N, CA, C and O of each residue as an XYZ file, in Angstrom:
424
protein
N     271.158    136.749    123.047
C     269.993    137.286    122.404
C     269.277    136.174    121.628
O     269.883    135.470    120.820
N     268.032    136.041    121.881
C     267.285    134.950    121.229
C     266.611    135.478    119.962
O     266.201    136.635    119.877
N     266.517    134.573    118.981
C     265.847    134.899    117.741
C     264.347    134.811    117.872
O     263.831    133.922    118.549
N     263.656    135.705    117.246
C     262.210    135.655    117.203
C     261.784    134.814    116.044
O     262.131    135.097    114.898
N     261.035    133.781    116.331
C     260.480    132.925    115.238
C     258.992    133.272    115.087
O     258.239    133.372    116.056
N     258.612    133.452    113.798
C     257.166    133.871    113.623
C     256.242    132.746    113.979
O     256.430    131.594    113.588
N     255.262    133.106    114.716
C     254.188    132.117    115.060
C     252.894    132.672    114.529
O     252.879    133.740    113.916
N     251.817    131.973    114.752
C     250.485    132.435    114.329
C     250.095    133.726    115.006
O     249.342    134.527    114.450
N     250.601    133.928    116.197
C     250.256    135.178    116.927
C     251.072    136.305    116.415
O     250.558    137.422    116.359
N     252.359    136.107    116.015
C     253.196    137.227    115.637
C     253.211    137.509    114.140
O     253.724    138.547    113.723
N     252.653    136.597    113.303
C     252.651    136.850    111.878
C     251.707    137.956    111.550
O     250.570    137.976    112.021
N     252.183    138.913    110.714
C     251.278    140.010    110.359
C     250.270    139.496    109.323
O     250.623    138.774    108.391
N     249.074    139.870    109.503
C     247.990    139.503    108.575
C     247.776    140.688    107.589
O     247.310    141.764    107.964
N     248.129    140.440    106.363
C     247.972    141.490    105.359
C     246.855    141.175    104.422
O     246.541    140.006    104.198
N     246.241    142.199    103.863
C     245.218    142.028    102.865
C     243.856    141.777    103.461
O     243.656    141.865    104.673
N     242.921    141.463    102.579
C     241.512    141.290    103.045
C     241.292    139.918    103.659
O     240.245    139.692    104.266
N     242.222    139.007    103.529
C     242.036    137.600    103.942
C     241.840    137.528    105.448
O     241.115    136.666    105.945
N     242.496    138.448    106.185
C     242.404    138.366    107.633
C     241.039    138.823    108.166
O     240.645    138.470    109.278
N     240.337    139.603    107.364
C     239.056    140.074    107.793
C     237.906    139.117    107.440
O     236.771    139.361    107.850
N     238.164    138.055    106.703
C     237.103    137.146    106.292
C     236.883    136.063    107.319
O     237.820    135.660    108.008
N     235.676    135.593    107.431
C     235.367    134.487    108.295
C     235.806    133.190    107.591
O     236.173    133.218    106.417
N     235.768    132.057    108.307
C     236.139    130.757    107.743
C     235.203    130.379    106.603
O     235.655    129.816    105.606
N     233.968    130.659    106.716
C     233.010    130.355    105.604
C     233.320    131.120    104.354
O     233.297    130.588    103.244
N     233.624    132.439    104.570
C     233.898    133.275    103.435
C     235.238    132.874    102.773
O     235.376    132.953    101.552
N     236.187    132.459    103.565
C     237.469    131.993    103.008
C     237.333    130.728    102.201
O     237.970    130.594    101.157
N     236.520    129.796    102.656
C     236.354    128.568    101.891
C     235.544    128.860    100.609
O     235.785    128.247     99.570
N     234.622    129.763    100.689
C     233.796    130.102     99.488
C     234.692    130.817     98.468
O     234.596    130.579     97.264
N     235.567    131.701     98.976
C     236.499    132.396     98.103
C     237.417    131.445     97.419
O     237.663    131.588     96.222
N     237.939    130.472     98.129
C     238.839    129.485     97.587
C     238.147    128.680     96.500
O     238.759    128.404     95.468
N     236.859    128.283     96.702
C     236.153    127.482     95.749
C     235.902    128.292     94.462
O     235.936    127.743     93.362
N     235.652    129.590     94.612
C     235.420    130.421     93.466
C     236.688    130.584     92.628
O     236.636    130.584     91.398
N     237.832    130.725     93.313
C     239.062    130.970     92.642
C     239.582    129.702     91.947
O     240.293    129.778     90.945
N     239.224    128.571     92.484
C     239.657    127.285     91.869
C     238.861    127.001     90.592
O     239.382    126.331     89.700
N     237.691    127.457     90.475
C     236.915    127.252     89.254
C     235.877    126.138     89.477
O     235.882    125.467     90.509
N     234.994    125.958     88.496
C     233.953    124.991     88.585
C     234.454    123.567     88.430
O     235.482    123.304     87.805
N     233.714    122.687     89.003
C     234.037    121.235     88.882
C     233.512    120.825     87.513
O     232.356    121.083     87.179
N     234.410    120.156     86.689
C     234.013    119.771     85.359
C     233.445    118.313     85.415
O     234.009    117.418     86.046
N     232.352    118.153     84.747
C     231.781    116.817     84.625
C     231.602    116.567     83.135
O     231.609    117.489     82.319
N     231.445    115.324     82.817
C     231.323    114.961     81.393
C     230.093    115.548     80.809
O     230.128    115.944     79.644
N     228.997    115.640     81.521
C     227.742    116.127     81.009
C     227.709    117.664     80.950
O     227.000    118.248     80.131
N     228.467    118.286     81.811
C     228.304    119.711     81.980
C     229.091    120.471     80.850
O     230.178    120.054     80.449
N     228.537    121.522     80.390
C     229.198    122.480     79.469
C     229.607    121.795     78.172
O     230.751    121.947     77.744
N     228.712    121.045     77.531
C     229.057    120.425     76.250
C     229.395    121.489     75.192
O     230.327    121.327     74.404
N     228.634    122.550     75.197
C     228.913    123.644     74.225
C     230.257    124.313     74.450
O     230.915    124.725     73.495
N     230.662    124.423     75.687
C     231.967    124.999     76.010
C     233.052    124.102     75.487
O     234.038    124.593     74.937
N     232.909    122.811     75.637
C     233.924    121.810     75.190
C     234.018    121.830     73.656
O     235.108    121.759     73.088
N     232.909    121.924     73.033
C     232.876    121.988     71.531
C     233.579    123.240     71.061
O     234.418    123.180     70.162
N     233.242    124.408     71.671
C     233.872    125.666     71.338
C     235.391    125.635     71.555
O     236.179    126.105     70.735
N     235.750    125.060     72.691
C     237.202    124.953     73.004
C     237.929    124.134     71.931
O     239.026    124.490     71.500
N     237.294    123.019     71.505
C     237.923    122.198     70.468
C     238.002    122.912     69.159
O     238.994    122.770     68.444
N     236.969    123.696     68.802
C     237.046    124.493     67.497
C     238.104    125.547     67.606
O     238.808    125.791     66.627
N     238.266    126.221     68.801
C     239.277    127.200     68.913
C     240.680    126.590     68.799
O     241.582    127.198     68.222
N     240.855    125.389     69.353
C     242.159    124.723     69.230
C     242.432    124.404     67.771
O     243.545    124.583     67.276
N     241.397    123.930     67.092
C     241.572    123.587     65.623
C     241.973    124.867     64.818
O     242.867    124.822     63.973
N     241.302    125.976     65.100
C     241.611    127.206     64.375
C     243.018    127.648     64.711
O     243.778    128.038     63.826
N     243.375    127.588     66.004
C     244.709    128.035     66.409
C     245.803    127.189     65.751
O     246.764    127.747     65.221
N     245.679    125.846     65.773
C     246.665    125.010     65.116
C     246.672    125.196     63.599
O     247.726    125.121     62.967
N     245.480    125.441     63.008
C     245.387    125.672     61.597
C     246.216    126.959     61.227
O     246.936    126.999     60.229
N     246.069    127.971     62.074
C     246.790    129.194     61.830
C     248.271    129.005     61.853
O     248.990    129.523     60.998
N     248.756    128.226     62.875
C     250.177    127.953     62.938
C     250.650    127.225     61.755
O     251.698    127.564     61.207
N     249.903    126.193     61.307
C     250.285    125.432     60.144
C     250.295    126.272     58.908
O     251.177    126.132     58.061
N     249.299    127.169     58.789
C     249.205    128.102     57.607
C     250.386    129.026     57.508
O     250.947    129.232     56.432
N     250.758    129.580     58.636
C     251.921    130.529     58.711
C     253.228    129.747     58.358
O     254.074    130.249     57.618
N     253.364    128.552     58.886
C     254.535    127.708     58.559
C     254.564    127.411     57.023
O     255.608    127.482     56.374
N     253.385    127.084     56.496
C     253.324    126.803     55.076
C     253.665    128.008     54.224
O     254.317    127.858     53.191
N     253.250    129.189     54.619
C     253.561    130.424     53.889
C     255.063    130.708     53.938
O     255.669    131.096     52.939
N     255.664    130.503     55.150
C     257.108    130.726     55.285
C     257.890    129.691     54.417
O     258.880    130.028     53.769
N     257.411    128.437     54.430
C     258.014    127.410     53.588
C     257.958    127.736     52.143
O     258.954    127.617     51.430
N     256.779    128.159     51.684
C     256.619    128.566     50.284
C     257.492    129.760     49.882
O     258.081    129.771     48.801
N     257.569    130.791     50.787
C     258.430    131.866     50.500
C     259.892    131.479     50.373
O     260.608    131.966     49.497
N     260.331    130.580     51.278
C     261.736    130.128     51.195
C     261.969    129.314     49.949
O     263.027    129.426     49.331
N     261.003    128.492     49.561
C     261.110    127.618     48.351
C     261.206    128.548     47.124
O     262.046    128.328     46.252
N     260.381    129.549     47.056
C     260.382    130.408     45.852
C     261.574    131.365     45.769
O     262.019    131.760     44.691
N     262.077    131.722     46.982
C     263.199    132.643     47.015
C     264.546    131.933     46.999
O     265.576    132.600     46.895
N     264.578    130.604     47.100
C     265.829    129.911     47.151
C     266.779    130.156     46.026
O     267.982    130.260     46.263
N     266.290    130.257     44.773
C     267.258    130.542     43.671
C     267.953    131.891     43.835
O     269.134    132.027     43.513
N     267.224    132.885     44.332
C     267.876    134.169     44.522
C     268.840    134.131     45.692
O     269.938    134.682     45.612
N     268.442    133.487     46.777
C     269.340    133.368     47.931
C     270.552    132.584     47.631
O     271.632    132.909     48.126
N     270.427    131.543     46.827
C     271.622    130.707     46.489
C     272.554    131.492     45.523
O     273.775    131.350     45.587
N     271.977    132.297     44.655
C     272.873    133.044     43.702
C     273.524    134.251     44.326
O     274.722    134.478     44.153
N     272.712    135.058     45.081
C     273.231    136.295     45.599
C     273.530    136.294     47.106
O     274.096    137.250     47.636
N     273.143    135.212     47.781
C     273.383    135.108     49.221
C     272.450    135.977     50.039
O     271.510    136.579     49.519
N     272.727    136.026     51.315
C     271.810    136.851     52.151
C     272.108    138.306     52.034
O     271.336    139.134     52.519
N     273.234    138.661     51.389
C     273.553    140.030     51.063
C     272.487    140.711     50.172
O     272.404    141.938     50.103
N     271.716    139.913     49.527
C     270.623    140.434     48.712
C     269.642    141.251     49.565
O     269.125    142.274     49.114
N     269.393    140.798     50.786
C     268.473    141.505     51.667
C     269.108    142.770     52.347
O     268.401    143.708     52.717
N     270.434    142.755     52.492
C     271.103    143.851     53.168
C     271.803    144.823     52.235
O     272.199    145.912     52.651
N     271.956    144.436     50.983
C     272.670    145.310     50.051
C     271.854    146.524     49.650
O     270.625    146.462     49.635
N     272.500    147.602     49.332
C     271.807    148.862     49.024
C     271.897    149.236     47.556
O     271.190    150.147     47.124
N     272.723    148.581     46.782
C     272.923    148.889     45.384
C     272.054    148.005     44.520
O     271.873    146.820     44.799
N     271.503    148.614     43.434
C     270.645    147.861     42.490
C     271.193    148.198     41.119
O     270.861    149.232     40.541
N     272.042    147.307     40.599
C     272.639    147.603     39.283
C     272.545    146.333     38.410
O     273.446    145.496     38.455
N     271.475    146.183     37.623
C     271.277    144.966     36.863
C     272.331    144.769     35.800
O     272.536    143.633     35.374
N     273.026    145.829     35.334
C     274.031    145.698     34.347
C     275.210    144.898     34.848
O     275.755    144.056     34.135
N     275.595    145.164     36.067
C     276.715    144.470     36.705
C     276.309    143.281     37.608
O     277.142    142.713     38.313
N     275.046    142.933     37.569
C     274.428    141.824     38.357
C     274.652    142.053     39.838
O     275.013    141.131     40.569
N     274.446    143.238     40.263
C     274.487    143.601     41.714
C     273.096    143.985     42.119
O     272.530    144.974     41.654
N     272.557    143.170     43.004
C     271.162    143.449     43.495
C     271.135    143.517     44.997
O     271.625    142.616     45.678
N     270.579    144.556     45.506
C     270.397    144.683     46.923
C     268.987    145.198     47.155
O     268.583    146.192     46.553
N     268.263    144.555     47.988
C     266.805    144.823     48.141
C     266.542    145.673     49.349
O     265.375    145.981     49.592
N     267.518    146.085     50.135
C     267.255    146.801     51.376
C     266.416    148.091     51.166
O     265.458    148.309     51.907
N     266.758    148.957     50.163
C     265.940    150.158     49.951
C     264.519    149.806     49.611
O     263.617    150.561     49.972
N     264.263    148.702     48.936
C     262.889    148.324     48.591
C     262.147    147.785     49.811
O     260.944    147.994     49.966
N     262.868    147.104     50.652
C     262.249    146.483     51.842
C     262.003    147.590     52.868
O     260.907    147.690     53.420
N     263.029    148.431     53.129
C     262.913    149.425     54.188
C     262.188    150.637     53.719
O     261.467    151.214     54.534
N     262.287    151.080     52.544
C     261.539    152.177     51.996
C     262.360    153.318     51.785
O     261.875    154.350     51.319
């Protein structure tokens, strides 16, 4: 018994690609690839892209700074009570037992 190997004649053509002419296929490929970028073209787009990158990186730096500041300000509590401060459920200042879970969770 011989194995059938797919050839151009036996390959099934699926989708709309088989119905397109060669000109339509090349035009479709050009559209999907996107425009050719030149240095002179789309100056406004390049400026806007740069501004968006700046805003995105600034946001990441700002969030990192907020997290750093929260850790810096919370470090005395974390070092004294440990991470159990966030998971503890009892709040008893007389016995120095503090658990913030009810206040965090609600």
